[in-house]
Biopython code that builds the backbone (N, CA, C, O; Angstrom):
import numpy as np
from Bio.PDB.StructureBuilder import StructureBuilder

atoms = [
    (1, "MET", "N", (13.421, -1.953, 5.544)),
    (1, "MET", "CA", (12.057, -1.651, 5.107)),
    (1, "MET", "C", (12.079, -1.372, 3.601)),
    (1, "MET", "O", (12.841, -0.534, 3.119)),
    (2, "ILE", "N", (11.249, -2.075, 2.895)),
    (2, "ILE", "CA", (11.111, -1.859, 1.452)),
    (2, "ILE", "C", (10.031, -0.810, 1.244)),
    (2, "ILE", "O", (8.907, -0.969, 1.719)),
    (3, "ARG", "N", (10.369, 0.262, 0.536)),
    (3, "ARG", "CA", (9.470, 1.405, 0.404)),
    (3, "ARG", "C", (8.791, 1.523, -0.960)),
    (3, "ARG", "O", (7.800, 2.240, -1.098)),
    (4, "ALA", "N", (9.310, 0.834, -1.955)),
    (4, "ALA", "CA", (8.736, 0.944, -3.306)),
    (4, "ALA", "C", (8.632, -0.436, -3.937)),
    (4, "ALA", "O", (9.470, -1.301, -3.685)),
    (5, "VAL", "N", (7.624, -0.642, -4.744)),
    (5, "VAL", "CA", (7.426, -1.924, -5.427)),
    (5, "VAL", "C", (8.664, -2.295, -6.232)),
    (5, "VAL", "O", (9.010, -3.473, -6.327)),
    (6, "SER", "N", (9.328, -1.315, -6.806)),
    (6, "SER", "CA", (10.518, -1.581, -7.620)),
    (6, "SER", "C", (11.651, -2.208, -6.805)),
    (6, "SER", "O", (12.568, -2.793, -7.382)),
    (7, "GLU", "N", (11.603, -2.098, -5.482)),
    (7, "GLU", "CA", (12.624, -2.690, -4.620)),
    (7, "GLU", "C", (12.343, -4.162, -4.305)),
    (7, "GLU", "O", (13.213, -4.863, -3.789)),
    (8, "LEU", "N", (11.143, -4.624, -4.611)),
    (8, "LEU", "CA", (10.792, -6.027, -4.371)),
    (8, "LEU", "C", (11.469, -6.917, -5.407)),
    (8, "LEU", "O", (11.746, -6.475, -6.522)),
    (9, "PRO", "N", (11.735, -8.165, -5.044)),
    (9, "PRO", "CA", (12.293, -9.103, -6.036)),
    (9, "PRO", "C", (11.351, -9.246, -7.236)),
    (9, "PRO", "O", (10.135, -9.120, -7.095)),
    (10, "THR", "N", (11.911, -9.504, -8.390)),
    (10, "THR", "CA", (11.137, -9.624, -9.626)),
    (10, "THR", "C", (10.029, -10.658, -9.501)),
    (10, "THR", "O", (8.913, -10.424, -9.966)),
    (11, "GLU", "N", (10.318, -11.803, -8.879)),
    (11, "GLU", "CA", (9.304, -12.852, -8.776)),
    (11, "GLU", "C", (8.106, -12.405, -7.936)),
    (11, "GLU", "O", (6.986, -12.865, -8.161)),
    (12, "VAL", "N", (8.330, -11.523, -6.981)),
    (12, "VAL", "CA", (7.236, -10.989, -6.169)),
    (12, "VAL", "C", (6.447, -9.959, -6.978)),
    (12, "VAL", "O", (5.216, -9.975, -6.978)),
    (13, "ARG", "N", (7.155, -9.071, -7.660)),
    (13, "ARG", "CA", (6.477, -8.043, -8.475)),
    (13, "ARG", "C", (5.572, -8.678, -9.521)),
    (13, "ARG", "O", (4.493, -8.156, -9.800)),
    (14, "LYS", "N", (5.993, -9.790, -10.102)),
    (14, "LYS", "CA", (5.195, -10.460, -11.128)),
    (14, "LYS", "C", (3.878, -11.006, -10.572)),
    (14, "LYS", "O", (2.911, -11.181, -11.313)),
    (15, "GLN", "N", (3.847, -11.270, -9.282)),
    (15, "GLN", "CA", (2.640, -11.813, -8.660)),
    (15, "GLN", "C", (1.653, -10.722, -8.242)),
    (15, "GLN", "O", (0.500, -11.024, -7.933)),
    (16, "LEU", "N", (2.078, -9.485, -8.227)),
    (16, "LEU", "CA", (1.219, -8.378, -7.795)),
    (16, "LEU", "C", (0.332, -7.928, -8.950)),
    (16, "LEU", "O", (0.548, -6.879, -9.558)),
    (17, "ILE", "N", (-0.672, -8.752, -9.232)),
    (17, "ILE", "CA", (-1.577, -8.491, -10.348)),
    (17, "ILE", "C", (-3.005, -8.366, -9.818)),
    (17, "ILE", "O", (-3.305, -8.833, -8.719)),
    (18, "PRO", "N", (-3.880, -7.741, -10.594)),
    (18, "PRO", "CA", (-5.279, -7.623, -10.162)),
    (18, "PRO", "C", (-5.883, -8.987, -9.846)),
    (18, "PRO", "O", (-5.645, -9.967, -10.551)),
    (19, "GLY", "N", (-6.662, -9.029, -8.780)),
    (19, "GLY", "CA", (-7.333, -10.251, -8.388)),
    (19, "GLY", "C", (-6.535, -11.125, -7.435)),
    (19, "GLY", "O", (-7.053, -12.114, -6.916)),
    (20, "VAL", "N", (-5.279, -10.768, -7.202)),
    (20, "VAL", "CA", (-4.431, -11.526, -6.290)),
    (20, "VAL", "C", (-4.173, -10.665, -5.055)),
    (20, "VAL", "O", (-3.844, -9.484, -5.173)),
    (21, "SER", "N", (-4.322, -11.252, -3.889)),
    (21, "SER", "CA", (-4.137, -10.527, -2.638)),
    (21, "SER", "C", (-2.680, -10.119, -2.441)),
    (21, "SER", "O", (-1.792, -10.968, -2.368)),
    (22, "ARG", "N", (-2.447, -8.820, -2.358)),
    (22, "ARG", "CA", (-1.096, -8.334, -2.077)),
    (22, "ARG", "C", (-0.613, -8.853, -0.731)),
    (22, "ARG", "O", (0.548, -9.235, -0.579)),
    (23, "LEU", "N", (-1.509, -8.862, 0.232)),
    (23, "LEU", "CA", (-1.149, -9.342, 1.566)),
    (23, "LEU", "C", (-0.643, -10.779, 1.492)),
    (23, "LEU", "O", (0.387, -11.105, 2.081)),
    (24, "LYS", "N", (-1.352, -11.624, 0.784)),
    (24, "LYS", "CA", (-0.953, -13.029, 0.669)),
    (24, "LYS", "C", (0.378, -13.178, -0.061)),
    (24, "LYS", "O", (1.240, -13.949, 0.361)),
    (25, "VAL", "N", (0.543, -12.439, -1.156)),
    (25, "VAL", "CA", (1.800, -12.503, -1.919)),
    (25, "VAL", "C", (2.970, -12.105, -1.023)),
    (25, "VAL", "O", (3.992, -12.790, -0.992)),
    (26, "LEU", "N", (2.823, -11.005, -0.300)),
    (26, "LEU", "CA", (3.906, -10.520, 0.561)),
    (26, "LEU", "C", (4.149, -11.467, 1.738)),
    (26, "LEU", "O", (5.295, -11.702, 2.121)),
    (27, "ARG", "N", (3.082, -12.003, 2.305)),
    (27, "ARG", "CA", (3.230, -12.942, 3.421)),
    (27, "ARG", "C", (3.976, -14.198, 2.970)),
    (27, "ARG", "O", (4.889, -14.666, 3.651)),
    (28, "GLU", "N", (3.583, -14.731, 1.830)),
    (28, "GLU", "CA", (4.245, -15.936, 1.323)),
    (28, "GLU", "C", (5.693, -15.659, 0.933)),
    (28, "GLU", "O", (6.558, -16.514, 1.122)),
    (29, "TRP", "N", (5.967, -14.476, 0.390)),
    (29, "TRP", "CA", (7.340, -14.099, 0.066)),
    (29, "TRP", "C", (8.202, -14.106, 1.324)),
    (29, "TRP", "O", (9.360, -14.521, 1.284)),
    (30, "ARG", "N", (7.646, -13.651, 2.427)),
    (30, "ARG", "CA", (8.382, -13.634, 3.698)),
    (30, "ARG", "C", (8.365, -14.995, 4.398)),
    (30, "ARG", "O", (8.900, -15.157, 5.495)),
    (31, "GLU", "N", (7.728, -15.978, 3.725)),
    (31, "GLU", "CA", (7.645, -17.347, 4.227)),
    (31, "GLU", "C", (7.007, -17.404, 5.611)),
    (31, "GLU", "O", (7.495, -18.087, 6.511)),
    (32, "LEU", "N", (5.909, -16.674, 5.760)),
    (32, "LEU", "CA", (5.155, -16.639, 7.008)),
    (32, "LEU", "C", (3.799, -17.306, 6.813)),
    (32, "LEU", "O", (3.147, -17.120, 5.786)),
    (33, "SER", "N", (3.391, -18.069, 7.787)),
    (33, "SER", "CA", (2.023, -18.570, 7.794)),
    (33, "SER", "C", (1.120, -17.435, 8.273)),
    (33, "SER", "O", (1.604, -16.420, 8.774)),
    (34, "GLN", "N", (-0.170, -17.607, 8.119)),
    (34, "GLN", "CA", (-1.093, -16.607, 8.642)),
    (34, "GLN", "C", (-0.932, -16.481, 10.151)),
    (34, "GLN", "O", (-0.997, -15.379, 10.694)),
    (35, "SER", "N", (-0.724, -17.593, 10.820)),
    (35, "SER", "CA", (-0.547, -17.569, 12.276)),
    (35, "SER", "C", (0.718, -16.825, 12.682)),
    (35, "SER", "O", (0.708, -16.053, 13.640)),
    (36, "ALA", "N", (1.799, -17.056, 11.956)),
    (36, "ALA", "CA", (3.058, -16.370, 12.268)),
    (36, "ALA", "C", (2.924, -14.862, 12.035)),
    (36, "ALA", "O", (3.402, -14.062, 12.840)),
    (37, "LEU", "N", (2.277, -14.480, 10.941)),
    (37, "LEU", "CA", (2.061, -13.065, 10.679)),
    (37, "LEU", "C", (1.165, -12.465, 11.756)),
    (37, "LEU", "O", (1.377, -11.330, 12.182)),
    (38, "ALA", "N", (0.178, -13.215, 12.189)),
    (38, "ALA", "CA", (-0.714, -12.739, 13.243)),
    (38, "ALA", "C", (0.064, -12.465, 14.525)),
    (38, "ALA", "O", (-0.147, -11.444, 15.179)),
    (39, "ARG", "N", (0.953, -13.368, 14.876)),
    (39, "ARG", "CA", (1.769, -13.168, 16.084)),
    (39, "ARG", "C", (2.674, -11.955, 15.944)),
    (39, "ARG", "O", (2.798, -11.160, 16.876)),
    (40, "GLN", "N", (3.309, -11.809, 14.785)),
    (40, "GLN", "CA", (4.259, -10.707, 14.587)),
    (40, "GLN", "C", (3.570, -9.351, 14.505)),
    (40, "GLN", "O", (4.144, -8.334, 14.896)),
    (41, "SER", "N", (2.346, -9.335, 14.001)),
    (41, "SER", "CA", (1.655, -8.056, 13.791)),
    (41, "SER", "C", (0.618, -7.751, 14.871)),
    (41, "SER", "O", (0.100, -6.637, 14.947)),
    (42, "ASN", "N", (0.320, -8.748, 15.703)),
    (42, "ASN", "CA", (-0.728, -8.601, 16.713)),
    (42, "ASN", "C", (-2.093, -8.345, 16.057)),
    (42, "ASN", "O", (-2.897, -7.547, 16.538)),
    (43, "VAL", "N", (-2.322, -9.050, 14.945)),
    (43, "VAL", "CA", (-3.600, -9.002, 14.231)),
    (43, "VAL", "C", (-4.132, -10.432, 14.200)),
    (43, "VAL", "O", (-3.369, -11.360, 13.930)),
    (44, "ASN", "N", (-5.389, -10.626, 14.464)),
    (44, "ASN", "CA", (-6.015, -11.936, 14.513)),
    (44, "ASN", "C", (-5.825, -12.685, 13.196)),
    (44, "ASN", "O", (-6.014, -12.114, 12.122)),
    (45, "SER", "N", (-5.454, -13.957, 13.277)),
    (45, "SER", "CA", (-5.195, -14.745, 12.067)),
    (45, "SER", "C", (-6.457, -14.932, 11.220)),
    (45, "SER", "O", (-6.370, -15.001, 9.994)),
    (46, "GLN", "N", (-7.615, -15.013, 11.853)),
    (46, "GLN", "CA", (-8.862, -15.124, 11.092)),
    (46, "GLN", "C", (-9.125, -13.847, 10.309)),
    (46, "GLN", "O", (-9.648, -13.894, 9.195)),
    (47, "TYR", "N", (-8.767, -12.713, 10.885)),
    (47, "TYR", "CA", (-8.927, -11.433, 10.192)),
    (47, "TYR", "C", (-7.977, -11.368, 8.997)),
    (47, "TYR", "O", (-8.350, -10.887, 7.927)),
    (48, "ILE", "N", (-6.756, -11.850, 9.181)),
    (48, "ILE", "CA", (-5.800, -11.896, 8.071)),
    (48, "ILE", "C", (-6.348, -12.770, 6.947)),
    (48, "ILE", "O", (-6.256, -12.405, 5.775)),
    (49, "SER", "N", (-6.909, -13.905, 7.295)),
    (49, "SER", "CA", (-7.515, -14.792, 6.296)),
    (49, "SER", "C", (-8.621, -14.079, 5.533)),
    (49, "SER", "O", (-8.711, -14.182, 4.310)),
    (50, "THR", "N", (-9.462, -13.356, 6.263)),
    (50, "THR", "CA", (-10.557, -12.609, 5.636)),
    (50, "THR", "C", (-10.007, -11.546, 4.688)),
    (50, "THR", "O", (-10.531, -11.359, 3.590)),
    (51, "LEU", "N", (-8.959, -10.858, 5.110)),
    (51, "LEU", "CA", (-8.345, -9.828, 4.261)),
    (51, "LEU", "C", (-7.767, -10.455, 2.998)),
    (51, "LEU", "O", (-7.915, -9.905, 1.906)),
    (52, "GLU", "N", (-7.119, -11.585, 3.139)),
    (52, "GLU", "CA", (-6.507, -12.246, 1.982)),
    (52, "GLU", "C", (-7.549, -12.721, 0.977)),
    (52, "GLU", "O", (-7.276, -12.788, -0.222)),
    (53, "ARG", "N", (-8.716, -13.043, 1.454)),
    (53, "ARG", "CA", (-9.789, -13.471, 0.552)),
    (53, "ARG", "C", (-10.583, -12.276, 0.035)),
    (53, "ARG", "O", (-11.604, -12.449, -0.630)),
    (54, "SER", "N", (-10.124, -11.075, 0.334)),
    (54, "SER", "CA", (-10.726, -9.817, -0.134)),
    (54, "SER", "C", (-12.174, -9.664, 0.306)),
    (54, "SER", "O", (-12.987, -9.077, -0.408)),
    (55, "ARG", "N", (-12.490, -10.182, 1.462)),
    (55, "ARG", "CA", (-13.845, -10.044, 1.992)),
    (55, "ARG", "C", (-14.010, -8.764, 2.795)),
    (55, "ARG", "O", (-15.129, -8.352, 3.100)),
    (56, "ARG", "N", (-12.888, -8.138, 3.137)),
    (56, "ARG", "CA", (-12.909, -6.868, 3.865)),
    (56, "ARG", "C", (-11.748, -6.025, 3.381)),
    (56, "ARG", "O", (-10.726, -6.548, 2.936)),
    (57, "ASN", "N", (-11.911, -4.725, 3.471)),
    (57, "ASN", "CA", (-10.814, -3.810, 3.177)),
    (57, "ASN", "C", (-10.021, -3.591, 4.460)),
    (57, "ASN", "O", (-10.588, -3.502, 5.549)),
    (58, "VAL", "N", (-8.738, -3.508, 4.317)),
    (58, "VAL", "CA", (-7.885, -3.309, 5.486)),
    (58, "VAL", "C", (-7.888, -1.824, 5.875)),
    (58, "VAL", "O", (-7.755, -0.950, 5.018)),
    (59, "GLY", "N", (-8.038, -1.559, 7.146)),
    (59, "GLY", "CA", (-7.969, -0.199, 7.663)),
    (59, "GLY", "C", (-6.526, 0.226, 7.851)),
    (59, "GLY", "O", (-5.628, -0.616, 7.877)),
    (60, "LYS", "N", (-6.299, 1.505, 7.980)),
    (60, "LYS", "CA", (-4.930, 2.020, 8.091)),
    (60, "LYS", "C", (-4.206, 1.519, 9.335)),
    (60, "LYS", "O", (-3.009, 1.238, 9.288)),
    (61, "HIS", "N", (-4.930, 1.407, 10.452)),
    (61, "HIS", "CA", (-4.294, 0.955, 11.692)),
    (61, "HIS", "C", (-3.769, -0.476, 11.539)),
    (61, "HIS", "O", (-2.632, -0.767, 11.911)),
    (62, "VAL", "N", (-4.593, -1.359, 10.998)),
    (62, "VAL", "CA", (-4.189, -2.751, 10.782)),
    (62, "VAL", "C", (-3.139, -2.835, 9.681)),
    (62, "VAL", "O", (-2.189, -3.611, 9.790)),
    (63, "ALA", "N", (-3.298, -2.050, 8.631)),
    (63, "ALA", "CA", (-2.322, -2.050, 7.531)),
    (63, "ALA", "C", (-0.938, -1.678, 8.038)),
    (63, "ALA", "O", (0.060, -2.254, 7.606)),
    (64, "LYS", "N", (-0.876, -0.731, 8.940)),
    (64, "LYS", "CA", (0.417, -0.313, 9.497)),
    (64, "LYS", "C", (1.072, -1.473, 10.240)),
    (64, "LYS", "O", (2.270, -1.711, 10.085)),
    (65, "LYS", "N", (0.301, -2.191, 11.040)),
    (65, "LYS", "CA", (0.833, -3.344, 11.776)),
    (65, "LYS", "C", (1.323, -4.436, 10.825)),
    (65, "LYS", "O", (2.405, -4.993, 11.006)),
    (66, "LEU", "N", (0.513, -4.731, 9.814)),
    (66, "LEU", "CA", (0.872, -5.778, 8.861)),
    (66, "LEU", "C", (2.098, -5.383, 8.040)),
    (66, "LEU", "O", (2.997, -6.196, 7.829)),
    (67, "ALA", "N", (2.130, -4.144, 7.581)),
    (67, "ALA", "CA", (3.259, -3.668, 6.785)),
    (67, "ALA", "C", (4.554, -3.751, 7.594)),
    (67, "ALA", "O", (5.582, -4.190, 7.079)),
    (68, "GLN", "N", (4.505, -3.334, 8.843)),
    (68, "GLN", "CA", (5.705, -3.402, 9.689)),
    (68, "GLN", "C", (6.174, -4.845, 9.853)),
    (68, "GLN", "O", (7.368, -5.129, 9.759)),
    (69, "ALA", "N", (5.238, -5.750, 10.098)),
    (69, "ALA", "CA", (5.598, -7.155, 10.273)),
    (69, "ALA", "C", (6.179, -7.758, 8.991)),
    (69, "ALA", "O", (7.025, -8.650, 9.051)),
    (70, "LEU", "N", (5.727, -7.273, 7.837)),
    (70, "LEU", "CA", (6.200, -7.773, 6.548)),
    (70, "LEU", "C", (7.452, -7.047, 6.055)),
    (70, "LEU", "O", (8.089, -7.487, 5.097)),
    (71, "GLY", "N", (7.802, -5.946, 6.701)),
    (71, "GLY", "CA", (8.986, -5.193, 6.297)),
    (71, "GLY", "C", (8.804, -4.403, 5.021)),
    (71, "GLY", "O", (9.755, -4.197, 4.267)),
    (72, "VAL", "N", (7.574, -3.961, 4.780)),
    (72, "VAL", "CA", (7.284, -3.146, 3.594)),
    (72, "VAL", "C", (6.527, -1.895, 4.030)),
    (72, "VAL", "O", (5.998, -1.830, 5.139)),
    (73, "SER", "N", (6.483, -0.922, 3.156)),
    (73, "SER", "CA", (5.733, 0.295, 3.447)),
    (73, "SER", "C", (4.234, 0.025, 3.312)),
    (73, "SER", "O", (3.808, -0.911, 2.636)),
    (74, "MET", "N", (3.461, 0.864, 3.966)),
    (74, "MET", "CA", (1.992, 0.763, 3.812)),
    (74, "MET", "C", (1.603, 0.989, 2.363)),
    (74, "MET", "O", (0.640, 0.392, 1.882)),
    (75, "ALA", "N", (2.337, 1.844, 1.658)),
    (75, "ALA", "CA", (2.021, 2.132, 0.257)),
    (75, "ALA", "C", (2.091, 0.867, -0.591)),
    (75, "ALA", "O", (1.265, 0.678, -1.484)),
    (76, "ILE", "N", (3.057, 0.006, -0.327)),
    (76, "ILE", "CA", (3.170, -1.249, -1.079)),
    (76, "ILE", "C", (1.974, -2.147, -0.751)),
    (76, "ILE", "O", (1.353, -2.725, -1.643)),
    (77, "LEU", "N", (1.671, -2.252, 0.517)),
    (77, "LEU", "CA", (0.573, -3.121, 0.936)),
    (77, "LEU", "C", (-0.772, -2.648, 0.422)),
    (77, "LEU", "O", (-1.611, -3.461, 0.036)),
    (78, "LEU", "N", (-0.986, -1.338, 0.414)),
    (78, "LEU", "CA", (-2.291, -0.791, 0.069)),
    (78, "LEU", "C", (-2.441, -0.336, -1.381)),
    (78, "LEU", "O", (-3.520, 0.095, -1.788)),
    (79, "ALA", "N", (-1.374, -0.429, -2.155)),
    (79, "ALA", "CA", (-1.407, 0.050, -3.536)),
    (79, "ALA", "C", (-2.544, -0.599, -4.321)),
    (79, "ALA", "O", (-2.834, -1.785, -4.164)),
    (80, "GLU", "N", (-3.170, 0.200, -5.160)),
    (80, "GLU", "CA", (-4.211, -0.333, -6.048)),
    (80, "GLU", "C", (-3.552, -1.262, -7.057)),
    (80, "GLU", "O", (-2.425, -1.040, -7.500)),
    (81, "GLN", "N", (-4.276, -2.286, -7.398)),
    (81, "GLN", "CA", (-3.699, -3.259, -8.351)),
    (81, "GLN", "C", (-4.185, -2.917, -9.702)),
    (81, "GLN", "O", (-3.837, -3.591, -10.672)),
]
sb = StructureBuilder()
sb.init_structure("model")
sb.init_model(0)
sb.init_chain("A")
sb.init_seg("    ")
for serial, (resi, resn, name, xyz) in enumerate(atoms, 1):
    if name == "N":
        sb.init_residue(resn, " ", resi, " ")
    sb.init_atom(name, np.array(xyz, "f"), 0.0, 1.0, " ", f" {name:<3s}", serial, name[0])
structure = sb.get_structure()
């Protein structure tokens, strides 16, 4: 489990900029499709798509599932950009 942004690879940290979905950056880093992440996290793939397009804010319950599936802390996933 990666607990701090500083533990992420440099190429991933460089992508964590304002206006870019952290969820999408982390999902792509783990080489997961939205469908694969949905299966691993038990979160609907359409909901993941909506979150990645920043049309909804992620709740803590869903964030916990997604963070676990991505192998990162909730703090990394939810950090302000």
